[in-house]
C-alpha positions as CSV (number, residue, x, y, z in Angstrom):
1,M,91.1,-14.1,24.3
2,K,91.4,-16.9,26.9
3,I,89.6,-19.8,25.3
4,S,88.6,-20.8,21.7
5,V,85.9,-23.4,21.5
6,V,86.1,-25.4,18.3
7,I,83.0,-27.3,17.1
8,P,83.0,-29.4,13.9
9,T,79.7,-29.9,12.3
10,Y,77.9,-30.8,9.1
11,K,74.3,-30.3,8.2
12,R,72.9,-30.7,11.7
13,P,71.7,-27.1,12.4
14,L,69.1,-28.1,15.1
15,L,71.7,-30.0,17.2
16,L,74.2,-27.2,16.7
17,M,71.6,-24.7,17.9
18,E,71.3,-26.5,21.2
19,C,75.0,-26.7,21.7
20,I,75.4,-23.0,21.0
21,K,72.7,-22.2,23.5
22,S,74.7,-24.1,26.2
23,L,77.8,-22.0,25.3
24,A,75.8,-18.8,25.6
25,R,74.8,-19.8,29.2
26,Q,78.5,-20.2,30.3
27,H,79.5,-18.6,33.6
28,F,82.5,-17.1,31.9
29,D,83.2,-13.6,30.6
30,K,81.7,-13.6,27.1
31,D,84.6,-11.4,25.9
32,A,87.1,-13.9,27.0
33,F,86.1,-16.8,24.7
34,E,85.2,-17.3,21.1
35,V,83.3,-20.1,19.3
36,L,84.5,-21.3,16.0
37,V,82.0,-23.5,14.2
38,V,83.7,-25.4,11.4
39,S,81.4,-26.9,8.8
40,D,82.8,-30.0,7.1
41,G,81.9,-28.5,3.7
42,P,79.6,-25.6,2.7
43,D,76.3,-25.7,4.6
44,L,73.9,-22.8,4.2
45,L,71.6,-23.7,7.1
46,T,74.5,-24.0,9.5
47,K,75.9,-20.6,8.3
48,Q,72.5,-19.1,8.9
49,V,72.4,-20.4,12.5
50,V,75.9,-19.1,13.3
51,V,75.2,-15.7,11.7
52,S,71.9,-15.3,13.6
53,W,73.8,-15.9,16.9
54,K,76.5,-13.5,15.9
55,H,73.9,-10.8,15.3
56,T,72.6,-11.2,18.8
57,G,75.9,-10.1,20.3
58,L,75.6,-12.8,23.0
59,L,78.6,-14.7,21.7
60,D,81.8,-14.1,19.8
61,I,81.1,-16.7,17.1
62,E,82.4,-17.4,13.6
63,Y,81.4,-19.7,10.8
64,I,84.3,-21.4,9.0
65,P,83.4,-23.7,6.0
66,L,85.8,-26.2,4.5
67,P,85.7,-26.2,0.7
68,E,84.7,-29.9,0.6
69,K,83.8,-32.7,3.0
70,R,87.0,-34.0,4.7
71,G,85.9,-35.3,8.1
72,P,85.8,-33.9,11.6
73,A,89.6,-34.2,12.1
74,A,90.2,-31.8,9.2
75,A,87.4,-29.5,10.6
76,R,89.0,-29.4,14.0
77,N,92.4,-28.6,12.6
78,A,91.0,-25.7,10.6
79,G,89.3,-24.4,13.7
80,W,92.3,-24.4,16.1
81,R,94.7,-23.1,13.5
82,L,92.5,-20.0,13.1
83,A,91.7,-19.6,16.8
84,S,92.9,-16.7,18.9
85,G,92.6,-18.2,22.4
86,E,95.4,-19.3,24.6
87,V,93.5,-22.5,25.3
88,I,91.7,-24.6,22.7
89,A,88.6,-26.5,23.9
90,F,86.8,-29.0,21.7
91,T,83.2,-30.2,21.8
92,D,80.8,-31.6,19.2
93,D,77.6,-30.2,17.7
94,D,75.4,-32.8,19.5
95,C,76.8,-32.0,22.9
96,L,75.6,-29.7,25.7
97,P,78.5,-28.3,27.8
98,D,77.7,-27.6,31.5
99,E,77.3,-23.9,32.3
100,R,80.6,-24.0,34.2
101,W,82.5,-26.0,31.6
102,L,84.7,-23.1,30.4
103,E,85.2,-21.7,33.8
104,T,86.5,-25.1,35.0
105,I,88.8,-25.5,32.0
106,W,90.3,-22.1,32.5
107,E,91.0,-22.7,36.2
108,H,93.2,-25.6,35.3
109,A,94.5,-24.9,31.7
110,Y,95.6,-21.3,32.0
111,I,98.8,-22.4,33.8
112,P,101.6,-21.9,31.3
113,R,102.6,-25.5,30.8
114,A,102.1,-28.1,28.2
115,C,99.3,-30.3,29.5
116,A,96.1,-31.7,27.9
117,Y,92.9,-32.2,29.7
118,A,90.1,-34.7,29.3
119,G,86.7,-33.7,30.7
120,R,83.8,-35.9,31.8
121,I,81.1,-37.1,29.4
122,L,77.5,-37.8,30.6
123,V,75.2,-39.8,28.3
124,P,71.6,-39.9,29.6
125,L,69.9,-43.2,28.9
126,P,66.4,-44.6,29.3
127,D,65.9,-47.6,31.5
128,T,66.1,-50.0,28.6
129,P,68.3,-48.4,25.9
130,T,68.6,-49.5,22.3
131,D,71.8,-51.1,21.1
132,F,72.9,-47.8,19.6
133,E,72.1,-45.8,22.8
134,W,74.1,-48.3,24.8
135,N,77.1,-48.1,22.5
136,T,77.0,-44.3,22.7
137,S,77.0,-44.5,26.5
138,R,80.5,-46.1,26.3
139,L,81.8,-42.5,25.8
140,E,81.4,-42.1,29.6
141,T,84.3,-44.5,30.3
142,A,86.6,-43.3,27.5
143,E,89.8,-41.7,28.7
144,F,90.1,-39.0,26.1
145,V,87.2,-37.9,23.8
146,T,87.2,-34.9,21.5
147,A,83.6,-34.1,22.6
148,N,85.2,-32.8,25.8
149,C,88.9,-32.0,25.9
150,A,91.1,-29.0,26.0
151,C,94.8,-28.0,25.8
152,P,97.0,-25.0,25.2
153,R,97.7,-24.2,21.6
154,K,101.4,-25.3,21.9
155,V,100.3,-28.8,22.7
156,L,98.5,-29.0,19.3
157,E,101.4,-27.4,17.6
158,T,103.8,-29.9,19.1
159,T,101.7,-32.9,18.1
160,G,100.6,-31.5,14.8
161,G,96.9,-31.7,15.8
162,F,94.6,-34.2,14.3
163,D,95.6,-36.7,11.6
164,E,93.3,-35.8,8.7
165,R,93.4,-39.4,7.3
166,Y,90.6,-40.1,9.8
167,S,87.9,-39.0,7.4
168,M,85.1,-40.2,9.7
169,A,84.4,-39.7,13.4
170,W,86.3,-42.7,14.7
171,R,89.7,-43.0,16.4
172,E,90.9,-39.5,15.6
173,D,90.6,-38.7,19.3
174,S,92.7,-41.8,20.3
175,D,95.3,-40.8,17.7
176,L,95.7,-37.3,19.3
177,E,95.8,-38.9,22.8
178,F,98.6,-41.3,21.8
179,S,100.5,-38.5,20.1
180,I,100.2,-36.4,23.3
181,L,101.5,-39.4,25.4
182,D,104.3,-40.1,22.9
183,K,105.5,-36.5,23.2
184,Q,105.5,-37.1,27.0
185,I,103.0,-34.3,27.5
186,P,100.9,-34.8,30.7
187,L,97.3,-35.8,30.1
188,E,95.1,-35.1,33.1
189,S,91.5,-36.0,33.8
190,L,89.2,-33.1,34.6
191,P,85.9,-34.6,35.8
192,E,84.6,-31.2,37.0
193,A,84.4,-30.1,33.3
194,V,81.2,-31.8,32.3
195,V,79.6,-32.2,28.9
196,V,76.3,-33.9,28.4
197,H,76.1,-36.0,25.2
198,P,72.4,-36.8,24.5
199,V,71.9,-39.8,22.2
200,R,70.6,-38.5,18.9
201,K,68.0,-40.4,16.8
202,A,69.6,-43.0,14.6
203,P,68.1,-44.7,11.5
204,W,67.1,-48.3,11.5
205,G,70.1,-50.5,10.9
206,V,72.6,-47.9,11.8
207,S,75.0,-50.5,13.3
208,M,75.7,-51.9,9.8
209,R,76.7,-48.4,8.5
210,E,78.9,-47.9,11.6
211,Q,81.1,-50.9,10.6
212,K,82.9,-48.8,8.0
213,K,84.5,-46.8,10.7
214,T,86.4,-49.9,12.0
215,M,88.9,-49.6,9.1
216,F,90.5,-46.7,11.0
217,N,91.5,-49.1,13.7
218,A,94.2,-50.2,11.3
219,L,95.6,-46.7,10.9
220,L,95.8,-46.2,14.7
221,Q,97.4,-49.7,15.0
222,H,99.9,-48.8,12.3
223,K,100.9,-45.6,13.9
224,F,101.0,-46.7,17.5
225,P,101.3,-50.5,17.6
226,E,102.3,-50.9,21.3
227,R,99.7,-48.4,22.6
228,Y,97.0,-49.9,20.4
229,R,97.8,-53.4,21.6
230,K,97.7,-52.4,25.3
231,S,94.8,-50.0,25.2
232,I,92.4,-51.1,22.4
233,R,93.2,-54.4,20.7
234,E,89.9,-54.2,18.8
235,A,89.4,-56.7,16.0
236,P,86.5,-58.8,14.7
237,P,85.7,-61.5,17.3
238,W,86.3,-65.2,16.5
239,Y,82.6,-65.9,16.1
240,Y,82.4,-63.4,13.2
241,Y,84.7,-65.6,11.3
242,G,82.8,-68.6,12.4
243,M,79.6,-67.2,11.0
244,I,81.2,-66.3,7.7
245,V,82.9,-69.7,7.3
246,S,79.8,-71.6,8.2
247,A,77.6,-69.5,5.9
248,L,79.8,-69.7,2.9
249,G,80.7,-73.3,3.5
250,G,77.1,-74.2,3.8
251,I,76.3,-72.6,0.5
252,A,79.3,-74.3,-1.1
253,A,78.3,-77.7,0.3
254,L,74.7,-77.3,-1.0
255,I,76.0,-76.4,-4.4
256,A,78.3,-79.4,-4.3
257,G,75.4,-81.8,-3.5
258,L,76.4,-82.4,0.1
259,P,73.1,-81.7,2.0
260,V,74.2,-83.2,5.3
261,M,77.3,-81.1,5.5
262,A,75.3,-78.1,4.4
263,A,72.7,-78.7,7.2
264,V,75.5,-79.0,9.8
265,L,77.1,-75.8,8.7
266,A,73.8,-74.0,8.6
267,S,73.1,-75.2,12.2
268,V,76.5,-73.7,13.3
269,W,75.7,-70.4,11.6
270,L,72.2,-70.4,13.2
271,V,73.5,-70.9,16.7
272,L,76.2,-68.2,16.3
273,W,73.7,-65.8,14.8
274,M,71.1,-66.4,17.5
275,G,73.8,-66.0,20.2
276,M,75.0,-62.8,18.8
277,A,71.5,-61.3,18.5
278,A,70.6,-62.4,22.1
279,A,73.8,-60.9,23.5
280,R,73.0,-57.5,21.9
281,L,69.5,-57.6,23.3
282,R,70.5,-58.4,26.9
283,S,69.4,-55.5,29.1
284,R,68.3,-53.6,26.0
285,S,65.0,-52.5,24.5
286,H,62.7,-55.4,23.5
287,R,60.5,-53.3,21.3
288,L,59.5,-55.4,18.3
289,S,61.2,-53.1,15.8
290,H,64.4,-53.1,17.8
291,V,64.4,-56.9,18.2
292,L,63.9,-57.3,14.4
293,E,66.7,-54.8,13.9
294,M,69.1,-56.8,16.1
295,F,68.4,-60.1,14.3
296,V,68.7,-58.6,10.8
297,T,71.9,-56.6,11.6
298,S,73.5,-59.5,13.4
299,A,73.3,-61.5,10.3
300,C,75.1,-58.8,8.3
301,I,77.6,-57.3,10.7
302,P,80.1,-60.1,10.7
303,F,80.6,-59.8,6.9
304,L,80.8,-56.0,7.0
305,S,83.1,-55.9,10.1
306,V,85.6,-58.4,8.7
307,Y,85.6,-56.7,5.3
308,W,86.3,-53.2,6.6
309,H,88.8,-54.6,9.1
310,W,90.9,-56.2,6.4
311,Y,90.3,-53.3,4.0
312,G,91.8,-51.0,6.6
313,Q,94.7,-53.4,7.2
314,W,95.5,-53.2,3.4
315,K,94.8,-49.5,3.0
316,F,97.0,-48.4,6.0
317,R,99.6,-51.1,5.7
318,A,98.9,-52.3,9.2
């Protein structure tokens, strides 16, 4: 067994099906690679998808369920620790590996040395993307993403794999990247190994829910303070605090019977709010529903972002 492909998933059988189809079209000996689909908790539909593919005989594929939902980091660890391949390749259930993806990885990674590889991510976008689609496209410029990376098993054994405290899909790839660099293991770009990452449909207001992920910035900062400062330095921007202070101060001034001060602070909040919404709409979709979403979420995001930022600082002692 040359390569083991590990795919974390949870209750997204239709997306997973397309990913598996891409792996079935690989220009690589089907007996030389296996696919380990790790469900982040029991999932009957996902199991049925994997079993149906196994019965076709087109892929060496296995379904591995975690006993409970623990996040993609834990799912990836469960996958690579049970893998049989010399090289472990990671992708996600909403990704479509190019037909020469595994062939390209093996050409570079079979050399018996400790080295990690980061492939290339392509995110197809419409001419005027939504805010969520544009944010997803930033994966194209990321240096190391678990949607497309590979390394020999000994690299994962040396670093310990993924930190399972990252219970959501956020920063666990940067954590592994920094662990690799700290162990002085080479990390090479492999742009010929291509994975397409279509933007999945997102519910209205998804950007508010996404703010919870930012608490894991604190865990990464706590573990790798220098690398975090140089490479990421992500924190709520100053105008988030400005919006919070002006909003709460305006309410307090109104309650205290200071209408002029309340009006001034309300004006400050309004300017910051409009500016934030306008910035998010620049070169983005101007569909009415999307415009409304940007204005509504721009009023809420500063409060949510700052809350989860400081909650993470407290939780992970950063």
